[in-house]
C-alpha positions as CSV (number, residue, x, y, z in Angstrom):
1,M,90.3,-0.7,-9.0
2,K,89.8,-3.1,-11.9
3,G,86.9,-3.3,-13.5
4,H,86.5,0.3,-13.3
5,F,87.4,2.4,-16.9
6,M,86.7,4.3,-18.7
7,R,87.0,23.7,-20.8
8,Q,90.1,30.9,-16.0
9,S,91.1,33.7,-17.9
10,L,88.9,37.5,-16.5
11,A,87.0,37.1,-20.2
12,L,85.6,33.7,-19.4
13,R,85.0,34.1,-15.3
14,F,83.0,37.2,-17.4
15,L,81.3,34.8,-20.0
16,S,80.4,32.4,-17.0
17,S,78.5,35.2,-14.9
18,V,76.6,35.7,-17.6
19,A,75.7,32.1,-18.4
20,M,75.0,32.0,-15.3
21,A,72.2,35.1,-15.1
22,A,70.5,33.7,-18.0
23,M,70.3,30.1,-16.5
24,L,68.8,32.0,-13.5
25,L,66.0,33.7,-15.5
26,A,65.1,30.8,-17.0
27,G,65.2,28.5,-14.3
28,A,67.8,25.9,-15.2
29,T,69.1,23.0,-13.3
30,P,72.5,21.0,-14.9
31,A,71.7,19.1,-17.9
32,W,74.6,16.5,-17.3
33,S,75.3,13.7,-15.0
34,A,77.7,11.1,-14.4
35,G,76.4,7.7,-16.2
36,D,73.9,9.5,-18.4
37,A,75.2,7.6,-21.6
38,K,75.3,4.5,-19.4
39,Q,71.5,3.5,-19.2
40,P,69.2,3.6,-22.7
41,A,66.9,6.7,-22.5
42,P,63.6,6.0,-22.0
43,A,61.5,6.8,-24.9
44,E,59.4,10.0,-24.7
45,E,55.5,9.7,-23.7
46,S,53.1,12.2,-24.5
47,F,51.1,13.7,-21.8
48,N,47.6,14.8,-22.6
49,A,47.4,18.4,-21.2
50,D,43.4,18.2,-21.8
51,G,43.5,16.6,-19.2
52,V,44.6,18.9,-16.5
53,S,41.7,21.3,-15.2
54,S,43.6,23.7,-12.7
55,F,46.5,25.7,-13.2
56,A,48.4,24.6,-10.0
57,G,48.7,21.3,-11.9
58,A,49.2,22.2,-15.2
59,F,52.4,24.5,-14.0
60,L,53.7,22.4,-11.8
61,A,54.0,19.5,-14.3
62,A,55.1,21.9,-17.1
63,R,58.1,22.9,-14.6
64,T,58.5,19.6,-14.3
65,A,58.8,18.3,-17.6
66,D,60.9,22.0,-18.2
67,V,63.2,20.9,-15.9
68,D,63.5,17.3,-17.5
69,R,64.2,19.2,-21.1
70,D,61.1,17.5,-22.0
71,Y,59.3,20.3,-24.0
72,R,57.0,17.9,-26.0
73,N,54.9,17.7,-22.8
74,A,56.2,20.9,-21.1
75,I,54.9,23.4,-24.3
76,P,51.3,21.9,-24.4
77,L,51.4,22.5,-20.2
78,Y,52.3,25.7,-19.8
79,R,49.9,26.5,-22.6
80,K,47.0,25.0,-21.2
81,A,48.8,27.1,-18.0
82,L,48.1,29.8,-19.6
83,E,44.7,29.3,-20.6
84,L,43.6,28.9,-17.0
85,E,45.7,32.2,-16.0
86,P,45.8,34.4,-19.8
87,D,47.7,37.0,-17.6
88,N,50.1,35.0,-16.3
89,T,53.7,36.4,-17.5
90,E,56.0,34.4,-15.8
91,I,54.0,31.1,-17.7
92,R,54.2,33.5,-21.0
93,E,57.9,33.6,-20.5
94,R,59.0,29.8,-19.6
95,L,56.8,28.9,-22.8
96,M,58.7,31.4,-25.0
97,I,61.8,30.0,-23.8
98,A,60.9,26.6,-24.1
99,S,59.8,26.7,-27.3
100,F,62.9,28.2,-28.4
101,L,64.8,25.5,-26.9
102,S,62.8,23.0,-28.8
103,G,63.4,24.7,-31.8
104,D,60.3,26.1,-32.2
105,F,61.7,29.6,-33.4
106,D,58.8,31.1,-35.3
107,G,56.1,30.0,-32.2
108,G,59.0,31.8,-29.9
109,V,58.9,35.0,-31.7
110,K,54.9,35.2,-31.4
111,L,55.3,35.1,-27.8
112,A,58.5,37.7,-27.8
113,E,56.5,40.0,-29.5
114,Q,53.7,39.7,-27.1
115,L,56.6,40.1,-24.3
116,R,58.7,42.5,-26.0
117,S,57.6,45.1,-22.8
118,D,58.7,42.4,-20.4
119,V,62.4,43.9,-18.6
120,A,62.8,40.4,-16.9
121,V,63.3,39.0,-20.9
122,E,64.0,42.3,-22.4
123,R,67.4,40.8,-23.8
124,I,65.8,37.6,-24.9
125,T,63.0,39.1,-27.0
126,V,65.3,42.0,-28.7
127,I,67.5,39.4,-29.9
128,A,64.5,37.1,-31.0
129,R,62.9,39.6,-32.9
130,G,65.6,41.3,-34.1
131,L,66.7,37.6,-36.1
132,D,63.7,37.3,-36.7
133,A,63.6,40.4,-39.0
134,I,67.2,39.6,-40.3
135,K,65.8,36.1,-41.3
136,R,62.7,37.4,-42.8
137,G,65.1,40.4,-44.8
138,D,63.6,43.2,-43.1
139,Y,66.4,45.0,-42.2
140,A,65.2,48.4,-41.5
141,K,62.8,46.6,-38.4
142,A,66.2,45.1,-37.5
143,D,68.0,48.0,-37.1
144,S,64.9,49.6,-34.9
145,I,65.0,46.5,-32.8
146,L,68.8,45.9,-32.3
147,K,69.5,48.3,-29.9
148,Y,71.2,48.1,-26.5
149,E,73.2,51.1,-24.2
150,G,73.8,49.2,-20.7
151,P,76.8,48.2,-19.1
152,N,77.1,44.5,-20.0
153,D,79.8,44.0,-22.7
154,L,78.6,40.6,-23.9
155,E,75.2,42.1,-24.4
156,R,77.1,45.5,-26.3
157,L,79.1,43.0,-28.5
158,M,76.3,40.2,-29.4
159,T,74.1,43.4,-30.6
160,S,77.0,45.2,-32.4
161,L,77.6,42.0,-34.4
162,L,73.9,41.2,-35.0
163,L,73.3,45.1,-36.3
164,A,76.6,45.1,-38.3
165,W,75.3,42.0,-40.1
166,S,71.5,43.4,-40.8
167,R,73.7,46.1,-42.0
168,F,75.4,44.0,-44.6
169,G,72.1,42.2,-45.5
170,A,70.7,45.7,-46.6
171,G,73.2,46.1,-48.4
172,Q,75.8,48.4,-46.3
173,K,78.6,46.5,-46.6
174,D,81.6,49.1,-45.8
175,E,79.5,50.5,-42.9
176,A,78.6,46.9,-41.3
177,L,82.5,46.1,-41.8
178,K,83.4,49.4,-40.0
179,M,80.9,49.2,-36.9
180,V,82.9,45.8,-36.2
181,T,86.4,47.0,-36.6
182,D,86.0,50.2,-34.6
183,L,84.1,48.2,-32.1
184,K,86.1,48.9,-28.9
185,G,85.9,46.9,-25.3
186,P,88.0,44.3,-23.3
187,E,90.7,42.2,-24.6
188,W,88.6,39.8,-25.1
189,F,86.4,41.1,-27.6
190,A,89.4,40.7,-29.8
191,I,88.7,37.4,-31.3
192,F,85.3,38.1,-32.3
193,R,85.7,41.0,-33.4
194,N,88.4,40.4,-35.9
195,Y,86.6,37.1,-37.1
196,H,83.4,38.6,-37.8
197,A,85.2,41.5,-39.4
198,G,87.0,39.0,-41.4
199,A,83.5,36.9,-42.3
200,L,82.0,40.1,-43.5
201,A,85.0,41.2,-45.5
202,A,85.2,37.8,-47.2
203,A,81.2,37.9,-47.7
204,A,81.7,41.4,-49.2
205,G,84.3,39.7,-52.2
206,N,87.1,42.1,-50.0
207,T,89.7,39.6,-50.1
208,E,92.4,41.3,-48.9
209,K,91.0,43.1,-45.9
210,A,89.3,39.5,-45.3
211,R,92.7,38.0,-45.3
212,A,94.0,40.6,-42.6
213,L,91.3,40.5,-40.5
214,L,91.5,36.8,-40.2
215,K,95.1,36.3,-39.9
216,T,95.1,38.3,-37.0
217,A,92.4,36.2,-35.3
218,V,94.2,33.0,-36.2
219,I,97.3,34.0,-34.5
220,D,95.3,35.6,-31.4
221,K,96.2,32.3,-28.9
222,D,94.5,34.1,-25.9
223,G,91.2,34.6,-28.2
224,G,91.4,30.7,-29.2
225,S,91.6,29.8,-25.6
226,T,88.5,32.2,-24.5
227,A,86.4,31.1,-27.5
228,P,88.0,27.8,-29.6
229,D,84.6,27.6,-31.5
230,T,85.3,31.0,-33.1
231,Y,89.1,30.7,-33.1
232,I,88.4,27.4,-35.4
233,R,85.9,29.2,-37.5
234,A,88.7,31.7,-38.2
235,V,91.3,29.0,-39.3
236,M,88.5,27.4,-41.5
237,A,87.7,31.0,-43.0
238,L,91.4,31.9,-43.7
239,A,92.3,28.2,-45.0
240,R,89.0,28.4,-47.4
241,L,89.9,32.1,-48.5
242,E,93.4,30.7,-49.2
243,A,92.7,28.2,-51.1
244,R,90.4,29.9,-53.9
245,E,92.8,32.1,-54.4
246,G,95.1,29.5,-55.4
247,N,97.2,29.2,-52.3
248,L,97.1,26.1,-51.2
249,Q,100.5,25.9,-49.4
250,K,99.0,29.1,-47.4
251,A,95.7,27.3,-46.5
252,L,97.6,24.6,-45.2
253,D,99.7,26.4,-43.1
254,T,96.9,28.2,-41.5
255,I,95.3,24.9,-40.8
256,A,98.8,23.7,-39.2
257,T,98.9,26.7,-37.1
258,G,95.2,25.9,-36.0
259,D,96.3,22.4,-34.9
260,Q,99.2,24.0,-32.6
261,L,96.5,25.6,-30.5
262,I,93.7,22.6,-30.9
263,N,96.0,19.6,-31.1
264,N,94.3,16.6,-33.3
265,Y,90.8,18.6,-34.3
266,A,89.8,15.8,-36.8
267,P,88.1,18.7,-39.0
268,L,91.0,20.7,-39.4
269,K,92.3,17.6,-40.9
270,A,89.3,16.6,-43.2
271,L,89.4,20.7,-44.6
272,A,93.4,19.3,-45.6
273,D,92.3,16.3,-47.2
274,E,89.9,18.2,-49.4
275,L,92.0,20.9,-50.2
276,K,95.0,18.3,-51.2
277,K,92.6,16.8,-53.5
278,G,91.9,20.1,-55.4
279,G,88.7,21.1,-53.3
280,K,88.0,24.6,-52.6
281,P,85.3,25.3,-50.6
282,E,83.0,28.4,-49.9
283,Q,83.0,30.2,-47.3
284,Q,80.6,29.3,-44.4
285,V,79.2,32.3,-43.7
286,R,78.2,34.5,-47.1
287,T,74.8,36.1,-46.0
288,A,73.1,38.4,-43.7
289,A,71.3,35.6,-41.9
290,Q,74.5,33.0,-41.3
291,G,76.3,36.0,-40.0
292,A,74.0,36.5,-37.6
293,A,73.5,32.9,-36.8
294,A,77.4,32.4,-36.7
295,V,76.8,35.5,-33.8
296,L,74.5,33.6,-31.3
297,F,77.2,30.5,-32.1
298,S,80.0,32.2,-31.2
299,I,78.8,33.6,-28.3
300,G,76.5,30.4,-27.1
301,G,80.0,28.1,-28.0
302,A,81.8,30.4,-25.1
303,L,79.3,29.7,-22.7
304,N,79.2,26.2,-23.6
305,R,82.9,25.7,-21.8
306,Q,81.1,27.5,-18.2
307,G,78.7,24.9,-18.2
308,A,75.6,27.1,-19.2
309,D,73.5,24.3,-20.8
310,E,70.2,26.3,-21.3
311,A,71.5,29.5,-22.2
312,V,73.9,27.5,-24.9
313,S,70.8,25.8,-26.3
314,L,68.9,29.0,-26.5
315,Y,71.6,30.5,-28.4
316,L,72.2,27.5,-30.9
317,N,68.4,26.8,-31.6
318,I,67.9,30.4,-32.5
319,A,71.2,30.4,-34.7
320,H,69.8,27.2,-36.6
321,A,66.7,28.1,-36.9
322,L,68.8,31.3,-39.3
323,D,71.4,29.2,-40.3
324,P,70.2,25.1,-40.5
325,D,73.0,23.6,-42.5
326,S,75.8,24.8,-40.1
327,A,77.6,22.1,-38.9
328,D,79.1,23.1,-35.9
329,T,75.9,24.1,-34.4
330,L,73.9,21.1,-35.8
331,V,76.7,19.4,-33.6
332,L,76.9,21.4,-30.5
333,L,73.3,20.8,-30.2
334,G,73.6,16.8,-31.1
335,G,76.1,17.2,-28.1
336,L,73.7,19.1,-26.2
337,A,71.1,17.0,-26.6
338,E,73.0,14.0,-25.7
339,A,74.1,15.2,-22.7
340,A,70.5,16.3,-21.3
341,N,69.7,12.4,-22.2
342,Q,67.7,13.0,-25.6
343,P,69.7,10.9,-27.6
344,E,66.5,10.5,-30.2
345,R,66.6,14.5,-30.5
346,A,70.9,14.0,-30.9
347,I,70.2,11.7,-33.8
348,E,68.1,14.4,-35.7
349,F,71.0,16.6,-35.2
350,Y,73.4,14.5,-36.6
351,R,72.0,13.3,-39.2
352,K,71.6,16.7,-40.6
353,V,74.8,17.4,-40.8
354,P,75.4,18.0,-44.6
355,S,77.5,15.3,-46.5
356,S,80.2,17.6,-48.1
357,S,81.0,19.2,-43.9
358,P,84.3,18.4,-42.6
359,L,82.2,17.3,-39.0
360,R,80.2,14.9,-41.0
361,R,82.3,11.8,-40.2
362,I,81.9,12.8,-36.4
363,S,78.4,12.9,-36.7
364,E,78.2,9.8,-38.3
365,L,80.5,8.5,-35.6
366,Q,78.1,10.0,-32.8
367,L,75.3,9.1,-34.4
368,G,75.9,5.6,-33.6
369,L,76.8,5.6,-30.2
370,A,73.6,7.2,-29.7
371,L,71.8,4.9,-31.5
372,A,73.3,2.5,-28.4
373,S,71.8,4.8,-26.2
374,T,68.7,4.6,-27.1
375,G,69.0,0.6,-26.9
376,K,69.4,0.1,-30.9
377,M,72.6,-1.7,-30.6
378,D,72.2,-3.7,-33.7
379,D,71.5,-0.6,-35.8
380,A,74.3,0.8,-33.9
381,R,76.4,-1.7,-34.6
382,K,75.9,-2.0,-38.6
383,H,76.1,1.9,-38.3
384,L,79.5,1.7,-37.1
385,Q,80.6,-1.3,-39.0
386,A,80.1,0.5,-41.9
387,L,81.8,3.6,-41.0
388,I,84.6,1.1,-40.2
389,A,84.6,-0.6,-43.8
390,S,84.3,3.0,-45.5
391,D,87.8,4.2,-43.7
392,P,89.7,0.9,-42.1
393,K,92.6,4.1,-41.2
394,D,90.4,5.7,-39.3
395,L,90.7,4.3,-35.2
396,R,87.9,6.8,-34.4
397,S,85.6,4.3,-36.0
398,Y,87.0,1.2,-34.2
399,L,86.8,2.7,-30.9
400,A,83.1,4.2,-31.3
401,Y,82.8,0.5,-32.4
402,G,84.5,-1.2,-29.2
403,S,82.7,1.3,-27.0
404,I,78.8,-0.2,-27.8
405,L,80.7,-3.9,-27.8
406,S,82.1,-2.9,-24.1
407,D,78.5,-1.9,-23.4
408,A,77.5,-5.3,-24.8
409,K,79.9,-7.2,-22.8
410,D,80.8,-8.6,-26.2
411,Y,84.1,-9.5,-25.6
412,R,85.0,-11.7,-28.5
413,E,84.0,-9.3,-30.9
414,M,85.4,-6.6,-28.9
415,A,89.1,-8.3,-29.5
416,R,88.2,-8.9,-33.2
417,N,87.4,-5.4,-33.5
418,Y,90.8,-4.3,-31.6
419,D,92.7,-6.8,-33.7
420,Q,91.4,-5.0,-37.3
421,A,92.0,-2.1,-35.6
422,I,96.1,-2.9,-34.1
423,A,96.5,-4.9,-38.0
424,S,95.8,-1.7,-39.5
425,L,98.7,0.1,-38.1
426,G,100.5,-1.5,-40.0
427,A,104.4,-1.4,-38.9
428,R,103.5,1.9,-37.5
429,R,103.5,2.1,-33.8
430,E,103.3,5.3,-31.7
431,K,103.2,6.5,-28.7
432,S,99.4,7.1,-28.8
433,H,98.4,3.6,-29.8
434,W,99.1,2.4,-26.2
435,S,94.7,2.5,-25.3
436,L,94.8,0.3,-28.6
437,Y,96.8,-2.5,-27.1
438,F,95.5,-1.6,-23.7
439,Q,91.9,-2.1,-24.8
440,R,92.5,-5.3,-26.7
441,G,94.2,-6.9,-23.2
442,I,91.3,-6.0,-21.2
443,A,88.7,-7.7,-24.0
444,Y,90.9,-10.8,-23.9
445,E,91.3,-11.2,-19.9
446,R,87.5,-10.8,-20.2
447,L,87.7,-14.0,-22.2
448,K,89.7,-15.5,-19.9
449,E,92.6,-15.5,-22.5
450,W,95.4,-14.0,-20.3
451,D,98.0,-15.6,-22.8
452,K,96.6,-13.0,-25.1
453,A,96.2,-10.3,-22.9
454,E,99.1,-9.8,-20.9
455,P,101.5,-9.2,-24.1
456,N,98.9,-6.4,-24.6
457,F,99.1,-5.3,-21.7
458,K,103.4,-5.3,-21.8
459,T,102.9,-3.6,-25.6
460,A,100.9,-0.5,-24.0
461,L,103.4,-0.1,-21.3
462,E,106.3,-0.2,-24.0
463,L,104.4,2.7,-25.7
464,N,103.6,4.5,-22.6
465,P,105.4,3.4,-20.0
466,D,104.5,5.5,-17.4
467,Q,100.5,4.9,-17.9
468,P,98.9,5.0,-14.7
469,Q,95.9,2.9,-15.7
470,V,98.0,0.5,-17.6
471,L,100.5,0.0,-14.6
472,N,97.6,-0.5,-12.5
473,Y,95.7,-2.9,-14.5
474,L,98.5,-5.2,-14.9
475,G,100.3,-4.9,-11.9
476,Y,97.1,-5.6,-9.6
477,S,96.3,-9.2,-12.8
478,W,99.7,-10.6,-11.5
479,V,99.0,-9.7,-7.7
480,D,95.6,-11.6,-8.1
481,M,96.8,-14.4,-10.1
482,N,99.9,-15.2,-7.5
483,R,102.4,-14.2,-10.2
484,N,105.3,-11.6,-10.0
485,L,104.4,-10.2,-6.6
486,K,107.0,-7.6,-6.1
487,E,106.9,-6.2,-9.4
488,G,103.0,-6.4,-9.2
489,M,103.4,-4.8,-6.1
490,D,106.1,-1.8,-7.7
491,M,103.8,-1.3,-10.5
492,I,100.5,-0.6,-8.4
493,R,102.3,1.7,-5.9
494,R,103.5,3.7,-9.3
495,A,100.4,3.9,-10.3
496,V,99.6,5.6,-7.3
497,E,102.4,7.8,-7.1
498,L,101.2,9.1,-10.4
499,R,97.6,9.4,-9.7
500,P,97.7,9.8,-6.0
501,D,93.7,11.3,-6.1
502,D,92.2,8.9,-7.8
503,G,90.0,6.6,-5.6
504,Y,90.3,3.7,-8.1
505,I,93.6,3.3,-8.4
506,V,94.5,3.4,-4.6
507,D,91.6,1.3,-3.8
508,S,93.6,-1.6,-6.3
509,L,96.8,-0.9,-3.8
510,G,94.6,-1.5,-0.9
511,W,93.0,-4.2,-2.2
512,A,95.7,-5.9,-3.5
513,Y,97.1,-5.6,0.2
514,Y,94.0,-7.3,1.3
515,R,94.9,-10.1,-1.8
516,L,97.6,-10.7,0.4
517,G,96.6,-10.6,4.0
518,Q,98.2,-7.5,5.1
519,F,94.9,-6.3,6.4
520,Q,96.7,-2.9,8.3
521,D,98.0,-1.7,5.0
522,A,94.6,-2.9,3.3
523,V,92.6,-0.6,5.3
524,E,94.7,2.7,5.4
525,E,94.7,2.1,1.7
526,L,91.2,1.8,1.5
527,E,90.0,4.5,3.6
528,R,92.1,6.9,1.5
529,A,90.1,5.8,-1.9
530,A,87.0,5.8,0.0
531,E,87.6,9.5,1.3
532,L,88.6,9.8,-2.9
533,K,85.8,8.3,-4.2
534,A,83.2,8.7,-1.3
535,G,80.0,7.5,-3.2
536,D,81.6,4.4,-5.1
537,A,79.9,0.7,-3.6
538,T,82.9,-1.7,-4.6
539,I,85.2,0.8,-2.6
540,N,83.0,1.1,0.3
541,D,82.6,-3.1,0.3
542,H,86.6,-3.5,0.2
543,L,86.9,-1.3,3.4
544,G,84.0,-3.0,4.8
545,D,86.1,-6.2,4.5
546,A,89.2,-4.8,5.3
547,Y,87.9,-3.8,8.6
548,W,86.0,-6.9,9.6
549,R,89.5,-8.8,9.0
550,V,91.1,-6.3,11.5
551,G,88.8,-7.0,14.0
552,R,86.4,-3.5,13.6
553,T,83.3,-5.4,12.9
554,R,80.7,-3.0,13.6
555,E,82.3,-0.5,11.4
556,A,82.6,-3.1,8.7
557,V,78.6,-3.2,8.8
558,F,78.1,-0.2,8.4
559,Q,80.7,0.1,5.3
560,W,78.4,-2.8,4.0
561,Q,75.3,-1.3,4.5
562,R,76.6,1.9,2.7
563,A,78.0,0.0,0.0
564,L,74.0,-1.0,-0.5
565,V,72.8,2.0,-0.5
566,M,75.0,3.0,-3.1
567,K,73.7,0.4,-6.0
568,P,76.1,-1.7,-6.4
569,E,76.1,-4.5,-9.3
570,E,73.3,-6.7,-9.1
571,A,75.5,-9.8,-8.6
572,E,77.3,-8.2,-5.6
573,I,73.6,-7.3,-3.4
574,P,73.1,-11.0,-2.2
575,K,77.0,-10.9,-1.3
576,I,76.9,-7.9,0.6
577,N,73.5,-8.7,2.2
578,A,75.0,-12.6,3.3
579,K,78.3,-10.6,5.3
580,I,76.0,-7.8,6.7
581,K,74.1,-10.8,8.3
582,N,76.9,-13.2,8.8
583,G,80.2,-11.2,8.7
584,L,83.1,-12.9,7.2
585,P,84.3,-16.1,7.3
586,P,87.2,-17.0,9.4
587,L,90.7,-17.0,7.3
588,E,92.6,-20.1,6.8
589,P,95.6,-19.5,8.6
590,Q,98.2,-21.3,5.6
591,K,96.5,-18.8,3.2
592,K,97.4,-16.0,5.2
593,V,100.5,-14.0,3.6
594,E,102.8,-11.8,5.4
595,N,105.5,-11.1,2.8
596,T,104.6,-9.7,-0.4
597,E,107.7,-10.2,-1.5
598,T,107.8,-14.1,-1.4
599,K,104.4,-15.4,-0.2
600,A,101.3,-15.6,-2.5
601,P,97.7,-14.9,-2.0
602,A,95.2,-18.0,-1.6
603,P,93.6,-18.5,-4.6
604,A,90.5,-19.0,-3.2
605,G,88.8,-20.6,0.2
606,Q,88.1,-17.1,1.2
607,T,84.7,-15.9,0.0
608,E,85.3,-12.1,0.2
609,A,89.1,-13.0,-1.7
610,A,88.1,-15.9,-4.1
611,A,89.4,-15.1,-7.8
612,P,87.6,-12.3,-9.0
613,A,85.8,-11.9,-12.1
614,A,87.6,-10.4,-15.0
615,P,87.6,-6.8,-15.3
616,A,84.6,-5.2,-17.7
617,A,85.4,-4.3,-21.3
618,P,86.5,-0.4,-22.2
619,K,83.4,1.5,-23.3
620,S,85.2,4.3,-26.0
621,E,83.4,7.4,-26.2
622,P,84.5,9.0,-29.3
623,A,83.5,12.9,-29.5
624,A,80.0,13.6,-28.1
625,T,80.2,16.5,-30.4
626,T,82.0,19.0,-32.9
627,T,84.4,16.7,-33.8
628,A,85.7,13.2,-32.7
629,P,89.3,12.5,-33.4
630,A,91.3,10.3,-31.4
631,P,92.8,7.0,-31.5
632,D,91.1,6.3,-28.4
633,A,88.0,7.0,-26.2
634,P,87.3,6.2,-23.0
635,A,85.8,3.0,-21.4
636,A,83.9,1.5,-18.7
637,P,84.2,-1.9,-17.3
638,A,82.1,-2.9,-14.6
639,A,83.9,-3.7,-11.3
640,T,83.1,-6.6,-8.5
641,A,83.0,-6.2,-4.8
642,E,85.5,-9.0,-4.9
643,G,87.6,-8.3,-7.8
644,A,87.8,-4.6,-8.9
645,A,91.1,-3.4,-9.0
646,A,92.7,-1.9,-11.8
647,T,91.2,1.0,-13.2
648,A,91.3,1.7,-16.9
649,T,91.4,4.6,-19.3
650,T,91.9,5.6,-22.3
651,D,92.0,9.0,-24.7
652,Y,88.8,10.9,-24.7
653,T,88.0,13.2,-27.4
654,V,86.2,16.7,-26.3
655,A,82.6,16.7,-27.3
656,N,80.3,19.2,-27.5
657,G,79.4,21.2,-24.2
658,D,82.7,19.7,-22.8
659,S,84.8,21.2,-20.1
660,V,87.1,19.8,-18.0
661,W,84.9,20.0,-15.0
662,K,81.8,18.7,-17.3
663,I,84.0,15.4,-18.4
664,A,84.9,14.8,-15.0
665,A,81.4,14.7,-13.4
666,R,80.0,13.0,-16.1
667,L,83.1,10.1,-17.2
668,L,84.2,10.2,-13.7
669,G,81.2,11.0,-11.6
670,D,82.9,13.7,-9.7
671,W,83.5,17.3,-10.9
672,K,86.4,17.6,-8.6
673,R,88.1,15.0,-10.5
674,G,89.0,17.5,-13.2
675,E,92.1,17.9,-11.9
676,E,93.4,14.8,-12.5
677,I,92.3,15.4,-16.1
678,I,94.6,18.7,-16.2
679,R,97.5,16.7,-14.7
680,L,97.3,14.3,-17.4
681,N,97.5,16.8,-20.3
682,P,100.2,19.1,-19.8
683,A,98.9,21.6,-22.3
684,L,95.8,22.4,-20.2
685,Q,97.9,23.5,-17.0
686,K,98.1,27.0,-17.9
687,N,94.0,27.3,-18.9
688,P,91.9,24.5,-18.3
689,D,89.4,25.9,-20.5
690,R,91.3,25.8,-23.4
691,L,89.5,22.7,-24.9
692,K,88.0,22.3,-28.7
693,V,85.6,19.9,-29.5
694,G,87.4,17.2,-31.1
695,Q,90.6,17.7,-29.1
696,V,91.9,14.2,-27.7
697,L,92.7,14.3,-23.9
698,K,94.1,11.8,-21.6
699,I,91.2,11.0,-19.2
700,P,91.1,8.8,-15.7
701,A,89.2,6.1,-15.2
702,K,85.3,5.7,-15.8
703,T,82.8,4.2,-13.6
704,N,80.5,1.8,-15.0
């Protein structure tokens, strides 16, 4: 409908089960929800735990804060509960986990020492205590702690890799390398084994061994699908190695190989640009502590594809404590914080990304979006404008800026922004540029400048003829304006053929039928749209209108009442209430259209079918994480109850913590719509989990 815009192999299923176990232990709940990015996050308020006098009060308040990821308040409340019941092991466990999740590594380690005999959290305490020993350089103690003899392959892999890095720190470099190369396990071990063995060899100065091991990791496409974060580290490590050996072309060839698996991954391009300029960056992992942190990054990154937010955050926060300058860890943590509606904490992580990192620009883009999500629009505008000025050829900056302008409904500046973006293309015009024209068209339509909007929609279709959002948007606009009726309806029908499970596009078809007076056809399509997107207020409102026109008045009132419960836009509430009270006014016979081929809908005169407001401008969301290359990002125009129709879309840059299903749930409001994302991206059809932060995806509409 107009006004709606917008990571299983056996190994991955196994990783997912481990993640879920960790979440259950921690008492986690999902951190993401649709619409999080749309509302400015409330400022955190500090709660005075000293005012709580009962254990029950302290415990319940602590758990509430914990579930909300509000560790600032959860930690003192857990401490208060522990004061009141010093022997309560469960409270001590949660306090330890909350401490690690808040970034208080030292505080968490102290509690881990107290809980070292607690079987329920044994794996967490072993890892934390072992890593603390590595961090302090006490490798003998780390050796005595890092032991695992159980049946869990993931725990065995992680413990073995950590122990190897401890041996490396103790100077036993050959033994450390042999420990990893001799590590036996299921097939999915390979990517982790080869990368960490290669990193160990590189850190030890064994260039030939490192080259051979890292090459094996880089050609492991299945491993890259299982653990894309680790795969990209292997690509970058081999490229850096070749560059420092004076083999620039081999380094660039390595990067090209990585790009074949993870298309348009911005940090790879940034690294290639640095190498072409003569740069010879050092390896990311050079010490035992950095190597141990890399182990947790590898495991956390793999679990991150499965939605285990708390388990991932636990590993990554500990990794950050050991390697505070790791850019990919910082960006992943920033993305997790954003997903948990903690933009202020996300901003802290993004600001820590080293200026020399290939991920720096991504972190800057995400910082701008995070500033906007806290309500600091002026700061966000200035920040993103400065990024555009620093590199006018980087389309991602325009997309990020366009995103916040869409949210602010500043369509004049949004149009100017996309004018500048398109001007920066020069004579280039590629298929991927369709979304720039599409978004510019929407901006001009919102400004009621159709003479400027229409050519942009047409150009978008020239670049991408079967793009369903553009077909839907332009087609409905024509029908709504009583122009090109046959072509407009054909466009909408084609959009539905391409995206039959997109409730918003189906709604467009139904509402177009309604506008043309074909109410029975409208009912059929709108009922299907309501099934596909049951929780959308606009679709249910539309269905109510259609029911009324075919005489199903009780059902109409029921649908309008449902629409009210679904939180429609404020401006629509009085209109819906009026329809519940009075129904719809009678139709004027001369304005009813029976032939979509020759007759036009009434441009006015019907309350429910009055000319709809223009669709809201798109909200683009460039990478919410480790990399944000994208010639576009999602948008979120607002729909009105009377005039909403075409869906708007754009490219989306995969962000920290993203899976296909999480993108669908967070941006589209329903995880089941992940199937639509998979259909739009053929490379995902063999393996929907083959995602990498910074990868560009085509996505469906995003609700406002």
